[in-house]
N, C-alpha and C positions, 0 to 999 in steps of 0.2 A: 504494500500500500504506500501511497505517496503522502508525505507530510512536509509542510513548510516550516522552516526554522528561521526565526528572526533573531538577529544579534543587535544588542544595544550597547552604547558606550564603549568601554575598554574591550568588551568581547568582540565587537565588530572590528576593532583594530587587530586583535589577536588572530582572527580568522581571515582578515583581508577582505571583508565584505559584510553586507547587512542582511542578506537573505540567501538561503540555499534550500534545496529540496532533497530530502533523503527518502530512501526506501526502507520500510520496516516490515517485518513479518506480521501477518494477521495475528491479533491477540496480544501484541506487544503492549507493555505498560510504560508509564513514564520513566521508570528506572531503566528499562531496556533502551528507550529512545535516548536518554541522556548519556548512557554508557556508549552508545553508537556515536553520538556527537563528540564526546570527549576522545574517543578512539580516532575519529576523523580529524580532530583539531586538538592535538595534545598540548598546544600552547595555552589552552583554557585551564589546564591543571594549575596554573600559577595564580588563578583568581578564585576568590570566594564567590561561588555562583548561586544564583537563584533562577528558578525555572517556572514557567507558567504554561498552561495548556488552555488555548482559546480564551486568553486574557484573564485567567484565574489561576492563582497559585494551586499547584497540584501535589498530592502526596505521591510517593513512589509507586503505589499500586493502581493509580488511575489508568484505565485502559485507553489507549490511543486508537483513534478511528481514522480511516482514510479521509484525507482532506483537512485534518486538524492542523492548527497553527500552534507551534511551540515557540516560546520566547526565552532567550537566554540573556541574562544581564548580571552585572556585578552588584553585590550588596553595597548599599550606600548608607552611611550613618550621618546623622546631623544633630544639631543641638540648638 
């Protein structure tokens, strides 16, 4: 299945772009998808990452569906 992955901030710099499309096996969950993304872009390991599925934070067990949108961004703290 095809899934869009959007990168924001420092993650876009680390991968050299803002959007890619990846193929995942049917029944993949968020943890599987994010492992695939990290494998494809090992520079992301240097960042503390947050992930969202269809604009909502997702736990690692969330099932990913064909056409879903994943977002990858760095954790930001403020005060």
